[in-house]
N, C-alpha and C positions, 0 to 999 in steps of 0.2 A: 908913196910906195907900200909902206907899212900898213897903213888905213886900205889897200885895195889889197894887201893879202890876208889881211885882218876878215875882209868881205868875204873875201873866199874862202877863207875857215870857217866865219859863222855858215857860211849854205851850206858848205859840205857836214856840219854836226851837225845842223839841220833838216837834212836831208833826209828822204826813208832807210838811202844803207848803214847810214851811220848808227841809226836806233834798230835796225834788223836784231831780233834774237833767236836765238837757237829752237827757242817755241814759236816764234812769228815763222821761220823756214820750214820747222816740219809740219805748219797748219796749212804754210800756199803747200807743201808737197802733197798734205791728205788731199787739200782742195782739187788737184790734179790729178789725181788717183780718180776723183768721183766723177771729174769731167772725164775723163776716159772710161769711164763704166758705161756715163750718160750718151755720150756723142759715138765711141767704137761700138758698145755691147747693146747700147739700148734700153737699160737698164730704167724703166720708170723716167723718159727722157727731159717731158713736159713740168715735172718738179726739180728733178735729181740737178739739172742742169742749172737753171737759178738757184737754190742751195749750194750747190759748189762755190759758184762765182758769188754770191754771196758772203760766203767762208773765205777765201779770197780778198776782197773787197774788207773786209771785217779785222783783215789780218797783218792786212798791208800798214808797214807803220806811218803814224800821222796823217792820215786821210782823215780820222778824224767824220767819221761816215755812220758810225756807232757808239754808244755811248752807256754801256752798261747800267751806271751808276744812278743816271737818271729814271730807272725802273727801279731803282730799291728800295722796297715799301715794308723792309723787315721792320721789328721794334715798331710797330705800328704806323709808322709813318702811310698818306697819301701820295698818290701818282701826283705830281705837282704838272699841268697839264700847260700853264704856264711857262714852264722854264724848259718842255720838249719844245715847245711850239718855237721859242725865241733863244734856246741856245741848240737847240739836237742839229746829226744831218740829217742827211736826205733819209738814211737807213732809220733809224729814229725816229721819223716821221710814218714810215711805211709800218714800225712794227706794231706804231699803235692797232694798226688795223687786228693785230694778232693778240696782241695785249688784250683789247676788248672784246677778243670773241666774234669778230664782222666778218674774216675773209670765210672761216669754216662755215658758217653755214648759208650763205653764198655759196661756195661751191657746193654744198650741194641742192639748192636751187639750180644750180645748173645740170648736177648728175642727176635729180628728178625730172628735168625736161627729157634726159635722155633714154632714161629707163621705161622698158618697157614691165607692167608687174603681169602681164596677163599668165604667163606662168603660173604664177605664183595664186592668182586669182585662181585658177582653175584647179587648181592641187591647193589646196590646204593646207595639205598633211607638210609642207614644203617651211611650214613657218616651225615647227616643229626640229624638223633639220638647221634651219639656220640659227633657230634657237639655244641645238647641242653644240653647236662649234663654236660660242659664247664661252663655252666651259674654260676653255684654253684661257682666259681673259681671268677667271676667278679662281682657276686654281695657282697661277702664276702670281696672283696677287697675293694666295697665302703665303707663297712660297720667299717671293722677294721681302717679305713682314718679318719672315723667317728668318731670313740671311742678313741681318740687320737696317733694311733701309725706312726708312719712316713710311706711313700709311699713304703722305703727300706723295714719295719718288715711289710706293708700289704701286697704285695705283696707275700714275704714269707711266710705268713699264709695262705694266699688266697691259695696258688696252693696247699695245701692238699687239696682241695674239687677233686683234679687228681682223685685221690686214689693211685697216680704213684711213689713210696719210691724214685727211683733214678730221676725224675724228680724234685724233691722235695727237693733234696738234689743239683742238680747241678743250679737251681734257687735257692736257699737260698743260699751257697757258694759265688753265685755272686753276689747278692744284702748286703746281710752280710759282706760280703768280709773282707770291709776296717775297719771294728771293731767300737767298740763305741756304740755299741743296745747293748737294754737290754735283745732279745734273741738272739738264735744261729743256726749258723747249724743242729748242735746234736738235740736242744729240736726240731725244725720243722720236723726232721727224725724221730724222737721218737714219737711222733704226727701226723704222716703220717703214719708209719708202725703199728703202736696200734689198728687203723682204720681200715686198708686195712684188719689186722687180723677180725673186728668184724664186717665184711659187711656180713655175714649169720642172722647176732642179729639186725643188724643197719635196711636195707635194706625192710624186707618182712611188718613190720607194714605200713611204707611210702609207698610202694607196691598197700598192700590190702588200704588205708585209700583212695586211691587216683581213683582206679579203682571199678566196678561192678563187681559183679560176673560173668556177662555175658561175658564179655571184656574179661576177665581171662580164661574163656574157650574158646576164640575161636584159632580153631587150623588153623596151617598155612600151604599153600601149599609147597610138596618139594624143594629144591632151584635146579636153574641148575647147570648143568657141566659147570665148567671153565678148559678152557682150558689154556693147559702149555704155549702158548704162551704169554696168557692173564698173567700169574701169573708171568713173567721174564720184561714183558711192563711195569707192575703197578708197582714195586717198584725204577724202573727209573723215571716212568711220577709224581709218586707222590716226589722224591726230586726234580726237576728240578719247576716242580711249588712253592714248600712248598718256598726253595731255593729263588725263586726270588719274591713271595711277603711277606716273614717272612725271610730276613737272619738268624736272630740270634734263628731258631729253625735249621737252614742247621746242626749243630753237634748233639744234638738229633735223627732227622729224620734220617740224611742222615746217620750212624749207624745202626737205626733199618733197614731201607733197605738196606743198604750194607749187613746185616747179612741175611733178608730174599733173597735177591738175589742169596746171596752163593747157600742160600737151594734150591730154585726152581730150579738155572741153572740143577742144578746135575753132576756138571764136577768138584766139590769142596767137594765132601765127608767128606776130612780130615779135612780142614778149620772151616763145617759145626761143625762137631765131636767134634773140640777142643771149639770151641767157645760156642757151646752145653754147656759142662762139664765141661774140665781143664778148659780154661777161664775166665769160670761163675763163680768157682765156688773161684779161687783165687781171683780176682775182690770184691766176695762177703765178703770174709773174712777182707780185706783191708778196706774198705768200714764201714762195719759193725763196725769192731774195732780202729781204728779211727773215724769216728764221736759219737762214745761212749763215746770215749776221752775228747771229746769238754763239755760235760755236767756238768759241776762242781754246786757246787752249791750256786753261784751264779748266776745263769744263771738258775736255776728249782728254790728254794723255793725264789719266789716272784710274786707277783696279775697278772706280766702281763704274767707266765708262764700259771697261772692258764685262762689266756683268750683266750691265743693260744689255750689251750685243748678246751674251749668254743667255741670257734669261729673254728677252726677247723671241729669238728661235724656239727657245724651249716652251713660248706661248702659244707663236702662232702654231708649231707641230702639234701640240696639244689643241689648239682648236680644230687642225682638219685629222688626229683622230677621234673625238670629241664625234663630228659629224659622221663620221665612214660607223662607225661603232653605233650610231643611232639606227643609222642606216641599215647595216646587219640586222638589228632587232624589227626592223617594219620588214625585209625579206624574209623574216620569219616566220611574222604576223600577217604578213599579205598571201604568205604561203608560195613566196620565189617572184611574185610581180612588179618588186622593187631590188631596184639596181643600188646597192650601197655605195657605188663610186660616185653618185650624186650628192652626199650627203659631207666630202669633203669641197664642196663647192658653198657650203654656210658661212665662210669667211666671206671677209666683204669685199675680197679684191675682185672687182666688175670688170668687163667679160672674163676675166683671165683664168680662175677657177674654175668657170663652168668646161672652158675650154679645153684645160686640164683631161676634168670628168669627160669628154669627151674622146679625146687625141689618147685616156687609157682603158677606157671602152672600147674605143674601135679596136685596139693592138689585138684585144683578146675576140675583138670579133666583129669583122669587117660590116657584116649590117647593123651593128650597135648603132645610134644616134641619138645620143643622150641628149645632145646643145640644151634643147627648150627645156626637158625634164630638169636640166641640173640650173637651170636660170632661173627657178624658182625659189630653191634653196637660197641662190645668191644674193639674188635681191635679198630675199626673208635679212640675209646676214649683212647687205647693209643696215636694213632698220634695227636686227638684231644687237647690231654694234653700236648702234645710236642709245637705243636702250640701256644694253651695257656701262655708257658713260654717263649715260642717267643715274643707274642706280650708284656706282662708282662719286659722281658727283655729291648726293646725296646722304653716304655714308660717311664720306671722308672732310673732315673738318676744310674750310678753306677760305 
């Protein structure tokens, strides 16, 4: 009988309930909050839901699905793939796709297959607006460094301003990959996707504060038709130019442009559908749940995470403001032919930011149709955020 009770006692002591800590409970509750936002309010649900569930799984005691110590390569150590494959849990194996920077470029491949660059080709000035909106990244990088973050942490925080989740994950996984930092890829991804979901709330007040009613009411002329030849040459030319100037941006830009070439060539319909749907969906699940698994209490319950959240929203707001301000300059230079609101779409949140430009413009003038004009800076912002990522990776040791 004593052995029976001892067995019951041992079973209880090795259960998850007996090993719960207040940190674990807090993180589980936070995961519930993100699940609520994803399901009830549809805040970037395709990635926020898997991220939140990955957070839940990794903070349940004794699940043995994710082991951060297996990925610690601080002090000159190398990643032991054999150890991970033999002793790692499910989430350890999935996280290899993040650690080796595989998932973000594959997502860019799918994005390329879904992107129409015609508005950008028809109005090349949109490139300037997309570039200006990346200003938030570099201003925040300087600010984060001034606040005491390491260059690697500052670069990872700053890239949130590009409003591009895969890019933020790509950059942070490279810069923070050696471990030993107070923040990690999971916290960066969480902040990036939270602010992407809040684009319709964050951007309009900034847009209205920086523009006049007259500027917001400007009706832009219809864009010209873009030929198929132009659409085919564009991704090839962009890949060559960017790869030659900023080689570090080639993985993201190259896969983005490959996807677009597959789409515009018209001869790879099956590949295009696969990249848009099956591949994109599978990688999104793997990326979300494995990134969520890295969000443990030691990375979230500290003042540095609060600073990440604050700096992230500053980066995003500055990016929006930079785009609008350049739009105002274009309004003056073109004598009122450019609506400054399209500059806010220069951040990489496609197509949400372009829709916000359209919505704010129509509030002032019901005859205003800015969506296609805003799509130019919007897709330019996707390229711009990838280029900004390449610049950060080129100047920051990792």
